MIMIVO-55349 format. One record per residue (C-alpha): residue number from 1; residue in three letters; x, y, z. Coordinates in pm, 1 decimal. Example, Ala and Ser with C-alpha at 12.3 -4.5 7.8 and 13.67 -1.06 7.14 Angstrom:
MIMIVO-55349
+-----+---------+----------+----------+----------+
! num ! residuo !        u !        v !        w !
+-----+---------+----------+----------+----------+
!   1 !     ALA !   1230.0 !   -450.0 !    780.0 !
!   2 !     SER !   1367.0 !   -106.0 !    714.0 !
+-----+---------+----------+----------+----------+
This chain:
MIMIVO-55349
+-----+---------+----------+----------+----------+
! num ! residuo !        u !        v !        w !
+-----+---------+----------+----------+----------+
!   1 !     UNK !   2836.2 !   5708.1 !  -7740.2 !
!   2 !     UNK !   2918.8 !   6032.9 !  -7684.5 !
!   3 !     UNK !   2824.1 !   6333.9 !  -7918.6 !
!   4 !     UNK !   3064.7 !   6664.5 !  -7906.7 !
!   5 !     UNK !   2899.8 !   6983.8 !  -8057.7 !
!   6 !     UNK !   3130.7 !   7276.0 !  -8114.5 !
!   7 !     UNK !   3051.6 !   7643.6 !  -8185.6 !
!   8 !     UNK !   3217.4 !   7966.3 !  -8206.5 !
!   9 !     UNK !   3451.3 !   7948.5 !  -8522.5 !
!  10 !     UNK !   3483.2 !   8206.2 !  -8754.3 !
!  11 !     UNK !   3706.4 !   8465.9 !  -8923.0 !
!  12 !     UNK !   3929.5 !   8719.4 !  -8737.8 !
!  13 !     UNK !   4219.7 !   8959.4 !  -8821.9 !
!  14 !     UNK !   4533.3 !   8915.7 !  -8665.9 !
!  15 !     UNK !   4559.4 !   9022.1 !  -8301.7 !
!  16 !     UNK !   4187.5 !   8970.5 !  -8258.7 !
!  17 !     UNK !   4007.8 !   8720.0 !  -8028.2 !
!  18 !     UNK !   3753.5 !   8426.6 !  -8063.5 !
!  19 !     UNK !   3607.7 !   8197.4 !  -7822.9 !
!  20 !     UNK !   3499.5 !   7823.6 !  -7907.1 !
!  21 !     UNK !   3276.1 !   7620.1 !  -7715.4 !
!  22 !     UNK !   3193.2 !   7256.2 !  -7692.0 !
!  23 !     UNK !   2906.4 !   7071.2 !  -7534.9 !
!  24 !     UNK !   2908.7 !   6685.3 !  -7476.2 !
!  25 !     UNK !   2630.9 !   6465.6 !  -7455.5 !
!  26 !     UNK !   2546.3 !   6091.1 !  -7403.7 !
!  27 !     UNK !   2733.9 !   5854.1 !  -7194.5 !
!  28 !     UNK !   3019.2 !   6035.7 !  -7052.5 !
!  29 !     UNK !   3263.6 !   5852.4 !  -6827.9 !
!  30 !     UNK !   3465.9 !   6047.4 !  -6568.2 !
!  31 !     UNK !   3725.0 !   6123.2 !  -6482.2 !
!  32 !     UNK !   3822.7 !   6237.7 !  -6836.5 !
!  33 !     UNK !   4011.8 !   6513.5 !  -7034.6 !
!  34 !     UNK !   3845.6 !   6776.2 !  -7258.2 !
!  35 !     UNK !   3988.5 !   6991.3 !  -7489.5 !
!  36 !     UNK !   4082.7 !   7097.2 !  -7836.0 !
!  37 !     UNK !   4298.7 !   6975.5 !  -8113.6 !
!  38 !     UNK !   4327.5 !   7164.9 !  -8445.8 !
!  39 !     UNK !   4444.5 !   7091.3 !  -8806.8 !
!  40 !     UNK !   4570.2 !   7321.0 !  -9051.5 !
!  41 !     UNK !   4578.1 !   7243.2 !  -9434.6 !
!  42 !     UNK !   4867.9 !   7026.5 !  -9511.7 !
!  43 !     UNK !   4961.3 !   6927.4 !  -9161.4 !
!  44 !     UNK !   4905.3 !   6686.5 !  -8921.2 !
!  45 !     UNK !   4639.9 !   6712.0 !  -8629.2 !
!  46 !     UNK !   4801.4 !   6872.6 !  -8319.7 !
!  47 !     UNK !   4677.3 !   6918.8 !  -7975.2 !
!  48 !     UNK !   4611.0 !   7269.9 !  -7844.0 !
!  49 !     UNK !   4478.5 !   7272.9 !  -7523.5 !
!  50 !     UNK !   4301.3 !   7019.6 !  -7261.4 !
!  51 !     UNK !   4170.9 !   7018.9 !  -6929.1 !
!  52 !     UNK !   4127.7 !   6730.6 !  -6670.3 !
!  53 !     UNK !   3823.5 !   6660.7 !  -6485.3 !
!  54 !     UNK !   4018.9 !   6824.9 !  -6192.9 !
!  55 !     UNK !   4126.0 !   7137.9 !  -6363.3 !
!  56 !     UNK !   4472.7 !   7075.6 !  -6463.3 !
!  57 !     UNK !   4528.0 !   7253.9 !  -6822.4 !
!  58 !     UNK !   4788.6 !   7159.8 !  -7075.9 !
!  59 !     UNK !   4865.7 !   7376.2 !  -7374.3 !
!  60 !     UNK !   5082.0 !   7356.0 !  -7711.0 !
!  61 !     UNK !   5390.5 !   7584.4 !  -7679.7 !
!  62 !     UNK !   5282.3 !   7776.3 !  -7977.6 !
!  63 !     UNK !   4948.6 !   7897.5 !  -7787.6 !
!  64 !     UNK !   5078.4 !   7946.7 !  -7422.3 !
!  65 !     UNK !   4996.3 !   8286.0 !  -7290.8 !
!  66 !     UNK !   4745.0 !   8359.0 !  -7556.8 !
!  67 !     UNK !   4482.0 !   8079.8 !  -7544.9 !
!  68 !     UNK !   4314.4 !   7980.3 !  -7219.0 !
!  69 !     UNK !   4103.1 !   7655.2 !  -7188.1 !
!  70 !     UNK !   3842.8 !   7623.7 !  -6926.9 !
!  71 !     UNK !   3544.4 !   7389.2 !  -6854.3 !
!  72 !     UNK !   3224.4 !   7314.4 !  -6668.0 !
!  73 !     UNK !   3190.4 !   6977.3 !  -6525.2 !
!  74 !     UNK !   2833.0 !   7022.6 !  -6450.5 !
!  75 !     UNK !   2759.4 !   7105.1 !  -6770.9 !
!  76 !     UNK !   2997.1 !   6881.7 !  -6976.0 !
!  77 !     UNK !   3122.1 !   7180.5 !  -7159.6 !
!  78 !     UNK !   3491.2 !   7291.4 !  -7230.9 !
!  79 !     UNK !   3561.9 !   7655.3 !  -7393.3 !
!  80 !     UNK !   3876.9 !   7773.4 !  -7555.2 !
!  81 !     UNK !   3924.3 !   8158.0 !  -7542.9 !
!  82 !     UNK !   4169.0 !   8246.8 !  -7814.3 !
!  83 !     UNK !   4370.9 !   8598.2 !  -7795.1 !
!  84 !     UNK !   4624.0 !   8755.2 !  -7989.5 !
!  85 !     UNK !   4559.5 !   8521.6 !  -8282.9 !
!  86 !     UNK !   4792.3 !   8486.3 !  -8567.6 !
!  87 !     UNK !   4767.4 !   8362.5 !  -8928.4 !
!  88 !     UNK !   4933.4 !   8045.2 !  -8816.3 !
!  89 !     UNK !   4625.7 !   7968.7 !  -8593.9 !
!  90 !     UNK !   4404.4 !   7922.5 !  -8896.4 !
!  91 !     UNK !   4281.2 !   7548.9 !  -8891.0 !
!  92 !     UNK !   3992.7 !   7341.1 !  -8835.6 !
!  93 !     UNK !   3950.2 !   7306.2 !  -8445.4 !
!  94 !     UNK !   3820.8 !   6990.7 !  -8301.1 !
!  95 !     UNK !   3676.1 !   6952.4 !  -7963.8 !
!  96 !     UNK !   3792.2 !   6611.9 !  -7790.2 !
!  97 !     UNK !   3697.5 !   6404.4 !  -7516.4 !
!  98 !     UNK !   3981.3 !   6179.5 !  -7383.6 !
!  99 !     UNK !   4068.5 !   5896.6 !  -7153.9 !
! 100 !     UNK !   4242.8 !   5994.1 !  -6833.5 !
! 101 !     UNK !   4564.5 !   5870.0 !  -7009.7 !
! 102 !     UNK !   4503.5 !   6134.0 !  -7259.0 !
! 103 !     UNK !   4373.5 !   5902.3 !  -7561.0 !
! 104 !     UNK !   4123.8 !   6066.0 !  -7768.0 !
! 105 !     UNK !   3798.5 !   5876.1 !  -7752.0 !
! 106 !     UNK !   3547.0 !   6124.7 !  -7933.2 !
! 107 !     UNK !   3580.2 !   6402.3 !  -8158.1 !
! 108 !     UNK !   3346.7 !   6671.1 !  -8271.7 !
! 109 !     UNK !   3282.9 !   6756.4 !  -8617.6 !
! 110 !     UNK !   3521.1 !   7048.3 !  -8625.0 !
! 111 !     UNK !   3477.0 !   7423.8 !  -8653.9 !
! 112 !     UNK !   3683.7 !   7658.9 !  -8892.8 !
! 113 !     UNK !   3923.8 !   7935.2 !  -8771.1 !
! 114 !     UNK !   4031.9 !   8169.6 !  -9011.4 !
! 115 !     UNK !   4312.1 !   8436.7 !  -8901.5 !
! 116 !     UNK !   4374.3 !   8718.2 !  -9189.0 !
! 117 !     UNK !   4675.9 !   8908.9 !  -9172.0 !
+-----+---------+----------+----------+----------+
């Protein structure tokens, strides 16, 4: 079993920045993909950004150029630096650990990000 623990959510004004972090523990299989999904009220959960064990990043079009995903394979952590935040970024953000094919296997408990305009 794998546990994912997120930290770093909160409230910020539009244009501000936040950084999310996630630490994975347990029986972690490599290679894998770690990253972030989010779910806004009334909307489906969507991929935000992910990174493979090898360092290949993938971003949703809506966050390209504003968000930066990074990971530390030695510590099994993944982070999301969110800049130029917009009100539409308001959501619960979930850390995910995925198979190499991109299938989410484990989810964190979620952390709220609220951006006020």
